[in-house]
C-alpha positions as CSV (number, residue, x, y, z in Angstrom):
1,X,0.0,-0.3,0.2
2,X,1.0,3.7,-0.9
3,X,0.9,5.0,2.8
4,X,-0.5,8.2,3.5
5,X,2.7,10.6,4.0
6,X,2.6,13.9,6.1
7,X,4.5,17.4,5.7
8,X,5.7,19.1,8.5
9,X,7.7,22.6,8.4
10,X,11.0,23.2,9.3
11,X,10.2,24.5,12.5
12,X,7.2,21.6,13.2
13,X,10.2,19.1,12.1
14,X,12.3,20.4,15.0
15,X,9.6,20.1,17.4
16,X,8.8,16.5,16.2
17,X,12.4,14.8,16.1
18,X,13.5,14.8,19.5
19,X,10.5,12.5,20.1
20,X,9.6,10.1,17.3
21,X,11.9,7.9,16.0
22,X,11.0,8.8,12.5
23,X,8.4,11.7,10.9
24,X,7.7,9.9,7.5
25,X,6.8,6.0,8.2
26,X,3.2,4.9,9.4
27,X,5.3,3.0,12.2
28,X,7.3,5.3,14.8
29,X,8.3,5.0,18.5
30,X,7.7,7.9,21.0
31,X,11.1,9.0,23.1
32,X,12.4,11.6,25.2
33,X,9.1,12.1,26.8
34,X,7.6,11.7,30.1
35,X,5.5,8.3,30.6
36,X,2.7,10.9,31.4
37,X,2.4,12.5,27.8
38,X,3.2,9.5,26.0
39,X,0.3,8.0,27.9
40,X,-1.9,11.5,27.5
41,X,-0.9,11.3,23.9
42,X,-2.8,8.0,23.5
43,X,-5.7,8.1,25.6
44,X,-6.4,11.9,22.8
45,X,-5.7,9.2,20.6
46,X,-8.9,7.6,19.8
47,X,-11.2,10.1,19.5
48,X,-8.5,12.6,17.5
49,X,-9.1,12.9,13.7
50,X,-5.2,13.3,12.5
51,X,-2.5,11.4,13.0
52,X,-0.2,11.0,16.3
53,X,2.4,13.3,15.2
54,X,0.2,15.8,14.0
55,X,-1.8,15.2,17.5
56,X,1.6,16.2,19.1
57,X,1.9,19.4,17.5
58,X,-1.3,20.9,18.1
59,X,-2.6,19.2,21.7
60,X,1.2,18.8,23.3
61,X,4.6,20.5,21.8
62,X,3.2,23.8,23.3
63,X,3.9,22.3,26.7
64,X,7.3,20.3,26.0
65,X,9.6,21.8,28.3
66,X,12.8,23.0,26.0
67,X,14.3,21.4,23.5
68,X,15.8,17.7,23.4
69,X,18.4,16.3,21.3
70,X,17.4,14.4,18.7
71,X,17.1,10.8,19.6
72,X,20.1,8.9,18.0
73,X,18.8,5.3,18.7
74,X,21.7,4.2,20.5
75,X,21.1,1.8,23.7
76,X,24.4,2.3,25.2
77,X,27.3,-0.5,24.4
78,X,27.3,-1.7,28.8
79,X,23.9,-2.1,28.8
80,X,23.9,-4.1,25.2
81,X,26.7,-6.1,26.5
82,X,24.9,-7.1,30.0
83,X,21.7,-8.2,28.2
84,X,23.7,-10.5,26.1
85,X,25.2,-11.7,29.0
86,X,22.0,-12.4,30.6
87,X,19.5,-12.7,28.0
88,X,21.0,-14.8,25.5
89,X,23.9,-16.1,27.9
90,X,21.6,-17.5,30.6
91,X,18.4,-17.8,28.3
92,X,16.3,-16.0,31.1
93,X,12.8,-14.9,29.0
94,X,11.8,-12.8,32.0
95,X,14.7,-10.1,31.5
96,X,12.7,-9.5,28.3
97,X,9.5,-8.2,30.1
98,X,11.3,-5.6,31.5
99,X,12.0,-3.0,29.1
100,X,8.7,-1.3,27.6
101,X,8.5,1.2,24.5
102,X,5.9,3.1,23.4
103,X,4.9,2.4,18.9
104,X,2.2,4.0,17.0
105,X,1.0,1.9,14.1
106,X,-1.0,4.1,11.2
107,X,-2.6,3.6,8.4
108,X,-3.8,-0.2,9.4
109,X,-7.0,-2.1,8.4
110,X,-9.6,-3.1,10.4
111,X,-8.5,-6.5,9.9
112,X,-5.0,-5.7,10.7
113,X,-6.1,-4.1,14.0
114,X,-7.3,-7.6,15.3
115,X,-4.1,-8.9,14.3
116,X,-2.1,-6.3,16.2
117,X,-4.1,-6.8,19.2
118,X,-4.2,-10.3,19.5
119,X,-1.1,-10.5,21.7
120,X,-2.5,-10.5,25.5
121,X,0.5,-8.8,27.0
122,X,0.3,-5.3,25.9
123,X,-1.6,-2.7,26.3
124,X,-3.3,-1.3,22.9
125,X,-5.5,1.7,21.8
126,X,-7.7,2.3,18.7
127,X,-9.2,5.1,16.9
128,X,-12.8,4.9,17.3
129,X,-15.4,4.7,14.6
130,X,-18.3,5.7,17.4
131,X,-16.3,9.1,17.4
132,X,-14.8,9.9,14.0
133,X,-16.5,10.2,10.6
134,X,-14.5,8.5,7.8
135,X,-16.9,10.6,5.2
136,X,-14.4,12.7,3.9
137,X,-10.9,11.2,2.1
138,X,-7.6,11.3,3.5
139,X,-6.2,14.6,3.4
140,X,-4.4,15.6,0.7
141,X,-5.8,13.0,-1.1
142,X,-9.0,11.9,-3.2
143,X,-9.3,8.6,-1.6
144,X,-11.3,7.4,1.1
145,X,-9.5,6.1,4.1
146,X,-9.3,2.3,3.2
147,X,-6.5,0.2,2.3
148,X,-5.7,-0.9,-0.8
149,X,-2.5,-2.4,-2.6
150,X,-3.0,-1.2,-6.3
151,X,-2.8,-5.6,-7.3
152,X,-6.8,-5.7,-6.6
153,X,-8.3,-4.2,-9.6
154,X,-10.4,-1.4,-10.4
155,X,-13.8,-3.5,-9.3
156,X,-11.7,-3.2,-5.5
157,X,-11.6,0.5,-5.5
158,X,-15.3,1.4,-7.4
159,X,-16.6,-1.5,-4.5
160,X,-14.9,-0.2,-1.9
161,X,-15.5,4.4,-2.9
162,X,-20.0,2.5,-3.3
163,X,-19.4,1.5,0.3
164,X,-18.1,5.2,1.7
165,X,-20.0,7.3,-0.8
166,X,-23.3,5.7,1.1
167,X,-21.7,6.1,4.1
168,X,-21.1,10.1,3.4
169,X,-24.9,10.0,2.0
170,X,-26.2,8.2,5.4
171,X,-24.4,9.8,8.1
172,X,-26.2,13.5,8.2
173,X,-29.9,12.2,7.6
174,X,-29.3,9.7,10.2
175,X,-28.0,12.3,12.3
176,X,-31.0,14.8,11.7
177,X,-33.8,11.0,11.8
178,X,-31.7,11.5,15.7
179,X,-32.3,15.2,16.3
180,X,-35.8,14.5,15.7
181,X,-36.5,11.4,17.7
182,X,-34.4,12.3,20.5
183,X,-34.7,16.2,21.0
184,X,-32.9,18.0,23.6
185,X,-34.8,18.1,27.4
186,X,-34.6,21.2,28.9
187,X,-31.9,20.7,31.5
188,X,-29.1,19.1,28.7
189,X,-26.6,21.2,27.5
190,X,-26.6,21.6,24.1
191,X,-23.3,21.0,22.7
192,X,-23.1,17.5,24.7
193,X,-26.7,16.7,23.0
194,X,-25.0,17.6,19.7
195,X,-22.0,15.4,20.1
196,X,-24.6,12.6,21.6
197,X,-27.1,12.8,18.6
198,X,-23.4,12.9,16.6
199,X,-22.3,9.6,18.6
200,X,-25.2,7.9,17.9
201,X,-25.8,8.6,14.1
202,X,-21.9,7.2,13.8
203,X,-23.2,4.0,15.9
204,X,-26.2,3.5,13.5
205,X,-24.1,3.8,10.0
206,X,-20.9,2.3,11.5
207,X,-22.0,-1.2,10.2
208,X,-21.2,0.2,6.8
209,X,-17.6,0.6,6.6
210,X,-15.2,-2.4,5.0
211,X,-13.2,-3.8,7.3
212,X,-10.3,-2.5,4.7
213,X,-11.4,0.6,6.8
214,X,-8.0,2.7,8.3
215,X,-7.1,3.3,11.6
216,X,-4.6,4.4,14.2
217,X,-3.2,2.2,16.7
218,X,-1.2,2.7,19.8
219,X,1.0,0.3,21.6
220,X,2.6,0.3,24.7
221,X,4.1,-3.3,25.4
222,X,7.8,-5.1,26.5
223,X,10.4,-6.6,24.2
224,X,8.9,-9.9,25.3
225,X,5.3,-8.9,23.7
226,X,7.2,-6.5,20.6
227,X,9.5,-9.8,19.5
228,X,6.4,-12.6,19.7
229,X,4.2,-9.9,17.6
230,X,6.8,-9.6,14.9
231,X,6.6,-13.0,14.2
232,X,3.1,-13.2,14.4
233,X,3.3,-10.8,11.5
234,X,5.9,-11.9,9.9
235,X,4.5,-15.2,9.5
236,X,1.1,-13.9,8.4
237,X,-0.2,-15.1,5.0
238,X,-1.7,-10.6,4.7
239,X,0.9,-8.7,2.4
240,X,-0.3,-5.5,5.3
241,X,0.9,-7.8,8.3
242,X,4.3,-8.6,6.8
243,X,4.8,-5.2,5.9
244,X,3.8,-3.5,9.2
245,X,6.4,-6.3,10.8
246,X,8.8,-5.3,8.4
247,X,8.6,-1.6,10.0
248,X,7.6,-2.4,13.7
249,X,11.3,-4.6,13.9
250,X,13.0,-1.5,12.2
251,X,11.8,0.8,14.9
252,X,12.4,-1.2,17.7
253,X,15.8,-1.5,16.3
254,X,16.4,1.3,16.9
255,X,14.9,1.9,20.2
256,X,15.9,-1.6,21.8
257,X,17.7,-3.4,19.4
258,X,18.7,-6.0,22.0
259,X,15.3,-7.2,22.7
260,X,14.7,-7.9,19.4
261,X,18.0,-9.1,17.8
262,X,16.7,-13.3,17.7
263,X,14.0,-12.0,15.2
264,X,16.4,-12.2,13.0
265,X,18.3,-15.1,13.4
266,X,18.2,-17.4,11.3
267,X,18.2,-20.5,14.3
268,X,15.7,-18.4,16.4
269,X,13.2,-16.0,14.6
270,X,13.6,-17.8,10.9
271,X,12.5,-21.0,13.3
272,X,10.0,-19.5,14.8
273,X,8.2,-18.2,11.7
274,X,8.9,-21.4,9.7
275,X,7.1,-23.2,12.9
276,X,4.0,-20.7,13.3
277,X,3.3,-20.8,9.0
278,X,3.5,-24.9,9.2
279,X,1.1,-24.9,12.1
280,X,-1.1,-22.3,10.0
281,X,-1.0,-24.8,6.9
282,X,-1.7,-27.9,9.2
283,X,-4.7,-26.5,10.6
284,X,-6.6,-25.5,6.8
285,X,-5.0,-29.0,6.0
286,X,-7.0,-31.2,8.1
287,X,-9.9,-29.0,8.4
288,X,-10.4,-29.6,5.0
289,X,-10.1,-33.0,5.1
290,X,-12.8,-33.0,8.2
291,X,-15.1,-31.1,5.7
292,X,-15.1,-28.6,7.9
293,X,-13.9,-25.5,5.0
294,X,-17.3,-25.3,3.6
295,X,-17.0,-21.9,3.6
296,X,-20.0,-20.7,1.8
297,X,-22.8,-22.7,2.8
298,X,-24.8,-20.0,4.5
299,X,-26.0,-19.6,7.9
300,X,-28.1,-16.4,7.6
301,X,-30.0,-17.8,11.2
302,X,-29.5,-14.3,12.8
303,X,-27.2,-13.6,15.7
304,X,-26.8,-15.9,18.8
305,X,-25.0,-16.4,21.8
306,X,-24.5,-20.5,22.8
307,X,-23.4,-21.6,25.7
308,X,-20.9,-24.4,24.9
309,X,-19.4,-25.7,28.2
310,X,-19.3,-24.5,31.8
311,X,-16.7,-25.6,34.5
312,X,-16.8,-25.6,38.5
313,X,-20.0,-25.1,40.4
314,X,-21.3,-22.7,42.8
315,X,-19.8,-25.1,45.7
316,X,-16.6,-24.2,44.0
317,X,-16.6,-21.2,44.3
318,X,-17.5,-20.5,47.7
319,X,-14.5,-23.2,48.9
320,X,-12.3,-21.3,46.6
321,X,-13.4,-17.7,47.9
322,X,-12.6,-18.8,50.7
323,X,-9.3,-21.1,50.8
324,X,-7.2,-18.2,51.2
325,X,-8.6,-17.3,54.6
326,X,-9.0,-20.8,56.0
327,X,-5.9,-22.6,58.0
328,X,-6.8,-26.0,56.0
329,X,-6.7,-27.9,52.8
330,X,-9.1,-27.1,49.9
331,X,-10.6,-30.2,50.3
332,X,-11.6,-29.6,54.0
333,X,-12.8,-26.0,52.4
334,X,-14.8,-28.0,50.4
335,X,-16.2,-30.5,52.3
336,X,-17.3,-27.9,55.2
337,X,-18.5,-25.9,52.1
338,X,-21.1,-29.1,50.9
339,X,-22.6,-29.6,53.9
340,X,-24.5,-26.1,54.0
341,X,-28.0,-25.8,53.0
342,X,-28.3,-23.7,49.7
343,X,-30.3,-20.6,51.1
344,X,-27.2,-20.5,53.9
345,X,-24.6,-21.1,50.5
346,X,-26.5,-18.3,48.7
347,X,-26.2,-15.8,51.7
348,X,-22.9,-16.5,52.2
349,X,-21.8,-16.0,48.7
350,X,-23.6,-12.6,48.8
351,X,-21.4,-11.6,51.8
352,X,-17.9,-12.6,50.5
353,X,-18.9,-10.6,46.9
354,X,-19.5,-8.1,49.9
355,X,-21.2,-4.3,48.7
356,X,-19.7,-3.0,45.3
357,X,-20.4,0.5,45.0
358,X,-19.6,0.7,41.5
359,X,-18.3,-2.1,38.7
360,X,-14.4,-1.6,39.1
361,X,-15.3,-3.1,43.3
362,X,-14.4,-6.8,42.3
363,X,-14.8,-10.0,44.4
364,X,-11.5,-12.1,45.1
365,X,-9.6,-14.2,42.5
366,X,-11.7,-17.7,43.6
367,X,-14.1,-15.9,41.1
368,X,-11.5,-17.6,39.1
369,X,-12.5,-20.8,39.7
370,X,-15.6,-21.1,37.4
371,X,-15.3,-20.8,33.4
372,X,-17.6,-20.4,30.9
373,X,-17.1,-21.0,27.0
374,X,-19.4,-19.4,24.8
375,X,-19.7,-19.4,21.3
376,X,-20.9,-16.3,19.5
377,X,-22.6,-15.5,15.9
378,X,-22.8,-11.5,15.8
379,X,-21.5,-8.7,13.9
380,X,-17.7,-7.5,13.1
381,X,-17.9,-4.4,14.4
382,X,-19.2,-5.7,18.3
383,X,-16.5,-8.6,17.7
384,X,-13.6,-5.8,17.6
385,X,-15.1,-4.4,20.8
386,X,-15.4,-7.6,22.5
387,X,-12.0,-8.7,21.2
388,X,-10.2,-6.5,23.0
389,X,-10.5,-8.4,26.4
390,X,-7.0,-9.7,26.0
391,X,-7.6,-11.4,29.5
392,X,-10.0,-13.5,28.2
393,X,-9.4,-16.4,25.8
394,X,-10.5,-15.2,22.3
395,X,-11.1,-17.2,19.3
396,X,-12.5,-16.0,15.6
397,X,-12.6,-17.9,12.4
398,X,-12.1,-15.9,9.2
399,X,-15.0,-13.1,7.6
400,X,-17.1,-13.8,5.3
401,X,-20.7,-13.2,4.0
402,X,-22.5,-16.2,4.5
403,X,-23.6,-15.5,8.2
404,X,-25.5,-13.2,6.9
405,X,-25.8,-9.5,8.2
406,X,-28.7,-7.4,10.2
407,X,-29.9,-4.1,9.1
408,X,-30.5,-1.6,12.2
409,X,-34.5,-1.0,12.3
410,X,-33.6,3.2,13.1
411,X,-31.8,2.8,9.7
412,X,-35.2,2.0,8.1
413,X,-36.8,4.9,10.2
414,X,-34.5,7.3,8.8
415,X,-34.8,6.4,5.2
416,X,-31.9,4.8,4.6
417,X,-32.0,1.2,4.9
418,X,-32.3,0.2,1.5
419,X,-29.2,2.3,0.7
420,X,-27.8,0.0,3.4
421,X,-29.1,-3.1,1.8
422,X,-27.6,-2.3,-1.4
423,X,-24.3,-1.4,-0.3
424,X,-24.1,-5.3,1.4
425,X,-24.6,-6.6,-1.4
426,X,-22.1,-4.9,-3.1
427,X,-19.7,-5.3,-0.5
428,X,-20.3,-9.3,-0.6
429,X,-20.1,-9.3,-4.5
430,X,-16.6,-8.0,-4.3
431,X,-16.0,-10.5,-1.8
432,X,-16.9,-13.3,-3.6
433,X,-14.8,-11.4,-6.9
434,X,-11.5,-11.6,-4.3
435,X,-12.3,-15.1,-3.7
436,X,-12.7,-16.0,-7.0
437,X,-9.5,-14.3,-8.5
438,X,-7.6,-16.4,-6.0
439,X,-7.3,-13.4,-3.2
440,X,-8.6,-15.2,-0.6
441,X,-7.1,-13.8,2.3
442,X,-7.3,-10.4,1.3
443,X,-11.2,-10.8,0.6
444,X,-12.6,-10.1,4.3
445,X,-10.7,-6.1,3.3
446,X,-13.7,-6.2,1.1
447,X,-16.9,-6.7,3.7
448,X,-18.5,-4.1,5.5
449,X,-18.1,-4.4,9.4
450,X,-22.3,-5.3,9.4
451,X,-21.5,-8.7,8.7
452,X,-21.3,-10.9,11.1
453,X,-18.3,-13.7,12.2
454,X,-18.3,-16.5,14.5
455,X,-15.9,-16.4,17.6
456,X,-15.6,-18.2,21.0
457,X,-15.1,-16.3,24.3
458,X,-13.5,-18.7,27.0
459,X,-13.7,-17.0,30.7
460,X,-13.4,-17.3,34.4
461,X,-16.4,-15.4,36.7
462,X,-14.3,-12.9,37.4
463,X,-13.4,-11.8,33.3
464,X,-17.1,-12.4,33.1
465,X,-18.1,-9.9,35.4
466,X,-15.9,-7.7,34.3
467,X,-16.6,-8.1,30.7
468,X,-20.4,-8.2,31.1
469,X,-21.0,-5.0,33.4
470,X,-18.5,-2.9,31.0
471,X,-20.3,-3.8,27.8
472,X,-23.6,-3.9,29.0
473,X,-22.9,-0.1,30.5
474,X,-25.9,2.6,29.1
475,X,-23.1,3.8,26.4
476,X,-22.2,0.7,24.8
477,X,-23.1,0.0,21.2
478,X,-26.1,-1.7,21.0
479,X,-25.2,-4.4,19.2
480,X,-22.4,-5.6,22.1
481,X,-25.3,-4.5,24.8
482,X,-27.2,-7.1,23.7
483,X,-24.4,-10.0,23.8
484,X,-23.3,-8.9,27.3
485,X,-27.2,-9.1,28.5
486,X,-27.5,-12.7,26.9
487,X,-24.2,-13.9,28.6
488,X,-25.6,-12.9,31.7
489,X,-28.8,-14.5,31.4
490,X,-27.4,-17.8,30.7
491,X,-25.0,-17.6,33.4
492,X,-27.9,-16.6,35.4
493,X,-29.2,-20.4,34.4
494,X,-26.0,-22.1,35.2
495,X,-24.9,-20.1,38.4
496,X,-27.5,-17.8,39.6
497,X,-25.5,-16.6,42.6
498,X,-22.7,-15.2,40.3
499,X,-25.3,-13.4,38.1
500,X,-26.2,-12.1,41.1
501,X,-23.4,-11.0,41.9
502,X,-22.7,-9.0,39.1
503,X,-25.0,-5.9,40.2
504,X,-23.9,-2.7,37.9
505,X,-25.3,-5.2,34.8
506,X,-27.4,-2.3,33.1
507,X,-30.3,-4.0,31.5
508,X,-32.3,-0.7,30.6
509,X,-32.7,-1.8,26.3
510,X,-34.9,1.0,25.6
511,X,-34.1,3.2,22.6
512,X,-32.1,6.3,24.2
513,X,-29.1,8.2,23.2
514,X,-26.0,5.9,24.6
515,X,-23.4,8.8,24.9
516,X,-26.2,11.3,26.2
517,X,-24.6,11.0,29.8
518,X,-20.8,10.8,29.3
519,X,-21.2,14.1,27.3
520,X,-23.2,16.0,29.8
521,X,-20.1,14.5,32.5
522,X,-17.6,16.2,29.8
523,X,-19.5,19.2,29.5
524,X,-19.4,19.8,33.3
525,X,-15.8,19.1,33.9
526,X,-14.6,21.7,30.7
527,X,-17.4,24.5,32.3
528,X,-15.3,23.5,35.7
529,X,-11.5,24.5,34.0
530,X,-12.7,27.6,32.6
C-alpha cells in the first residue's frame, strides 16, 4: 500500500524530531517524553481525527519543557553487553519483560488491528469508529480511508468507494433523524446533546464501513511481547501484516535493539516463523480433510450466543473464595461448604462478594475457579470491541458474508435502510470476486462491518463480570450490549449466585442516546476548568 505521508514545516520537524523515531513512516516510536505525556497522547489518540505526530503538534508541543536532543537510537554498549550476557547467555526470557516501548502504527486496516491486538501482554489504543467520521477522503488525497495495494483491480476501488459514498450520504440523514427522534431536554447542554446525536448516528452507520477501513493504533508493550508480535506478523498470509512486521522491527531496532535481536537470527526467529506458518497450514489442511471448510454454505440464522461448556459449581466458588482465609486444605474447605443448605450458601456468597458500590469493585480471585465457554455469532463491529478483552481467550473464524448481516431498524426509520442493503450486496459481490481471482486472504477487507462472524469467548467468572458489566453499560454500542445481556442471562441459568453478584449490569433496553450521560459529564468537567 502507498501509505499517506504527512509534510511538516522545518519548525514542526524541529519540534517532532527529538520525540519520534521517524517523521515519514506509518510505524514509529515515542522517545524522550515523560511516561505521563506518552500515556496522555495515546489516550487522546482514539478520538482525534488526525495522526499522532499532528496531535502532538496541535495539543502537546506548546507545553514541552525545552528542546531535547535528537534521538540517536543508541542503547549503550554496556547495557547491550549486559543484556546479551543475561538474556542470550542464560536464556532468561523474563528479562525481556522488563523493558518496554510506546509505538504508533498508523493507517492500518480493521483486519490488521485484530492481528495486532491478539497478544495479551500489551496495552492497545485504537482510533474509534464511534467517535470519528469516515465521510471524507484522506487529507491531501482523493481516496477514502481504506487499505489497498494496487493489485486488486479497479473493481475493488469502485466497491470501496461505493461503501464510503453510501456512508457519507447516510450520516447526515441519520443525524437529522436522531435529532428529531431524541429532542434535547431542557436540562441538557446543547453541545452535549449535539455530540450525543453525532455519536448515535456514527453508531448506526458504522456497519457500512468495510473491514479495509484504516485506523491508527497506539501500543505499549514489553520487548518480549513485541518480539512475539513481530514473529506473528512476519508469518501472516496478509501482505499488510508482513509490511508492518518489517517496519515495526526497524523502529524497535532503533529503540531497544537487544530485545528484538533474535528475530533476524535464522536459528531463532527464522525457525519460529517457519513453525507458525507450518502450524497454520496444518490446521487448514486438517479442516479441509474433515469437511470443515465449507465456507460458502449459508447460515443466515441471525445473531446468537450459545453457552458451550461450564467448569465448576457454586460450591467450588465458595471454597475458592474461602481458601485464602482458611488454615486447612482445599479439600477440607470443600467438605465444610458441601454440607451447607442452599439458602445458607447463597447468603454466604453474597456476603463474600460484599457491597459493590461500582463495577470496579471486584470480588476475590476465587471467582476464577469457574469458567464459561461461549460461541457467538454477531456483527464484526461488535466483535472488534469484545475481542479487545485480552485476559480471556478469544478465538475467531475468518470474516465471510455467509453468516449474513442485519440492518438496524432505525436506519429504515431514517430512510436509509435500502441504501444500507445495497451497500451490503455490493460488499458481498466484491468479496466473492476476490475469492474467485485467488485472493481469498484479502477478501475480508471488502466486507462491511455489519456482516457477522463466529467467535468463541472462554473466560472465568471474574473476567465475565468485568466484560458483562462494562459492555452492558448504557453508553455501549447496542450490538455488543445485546451480547452482554445474553451472556448474563445464560450464566444466571447455571450459576444464579454468580449472576446476582453482577450488580452493575445495565438491563435497560429502551431506545436512547447512548452517549448522553458521558457527554453531559464531559461538558461539566470542561465548564469547571474554565
